[in-house]
N, C-alpha and C positions, 0 to 999 in steps of 0.2 A: 504494500500500500504506500503510495507516495504521500509525502507531507505537503499540504496545500494551505496557503494563507490567502484569504480573500483580498488582502491588501497588496498582493503581488500583481493583481490584475490591473489593467490600465483603464477600465471603464467603471462608471458609477451611474446608478439610476438615482435621480434627484426628485424629491417630492416636496411641494409647497402647497399650502391651502389655495384653492381656487385657480391653480395653474396646472396645465397638463404636465405629466411626468417628462423629464428630460434625461437623455443619456449623455454624459459628459466624460471626457478623458480625465486622467489624474490632474493634468495641468489646467484644464478648464475648471474643474472643481476647485482647485487651489485658488485660481483667480476669483471665482465667485465668493469663496470664503473670505478672501482679502477684502473684497468690496463690502461684504456684510460686516466684517470686523471694523471697517472704517465708518460704516453707516450707523452701526449699533454698538459702539464701544463699551457702553455701560451694561450691556446684557450678556456679554461673553461669559462663558463658564469660569468659575473662580480658579480652576486648575491652570488657566492661561496666564495668571498674574505673575508667575515665575519667569515669564519671557518678556524681554524688552522689545525685541524685534517683531514686527507685525507678520513677517513671513514665517518666522519660527512658530508664532501662535497659530497661524493658519495650517501649517504642516502638522502640528501636534493635534489640532482639532480634527483635521482630515483623517489622520492615522489612528486616532484613539477614541473617537466618538462616532456616532451615526445619526445623532439628532441634536439640534440646538433649538431650544425654546427661546425665541428671540423676544417675544412679548406675548401677553395673553392672546390666544387665538392665532398666533403666527409662529410657525416652526419651520425649520429647514432640516430635511432628512436626506441622508445619502447612504446608499448600500453598494458595495462592490459587486460587480457582476462579471460573468464570463460570457463573452460573445463567441458563439460557435460559427465556424465557417461553413 
């Protein structure tokens, strides 16, 4: 049996209220998380406080979480997926 980590894949499905699901690459998800961190700096998870650099925060968020509750009724979810050829 091979060892497999979802975070080794390069694609993520992204869910947000009232928006259609999106399929993003690792880099596109990172860019979206960077924008959200800039837009909602006070609602980021407290685990990100140890990082000073915004990119480090976004990377940690992408690789260690799958949901961010931005504000009441607004969330951002992402799940690693494997696209088959």
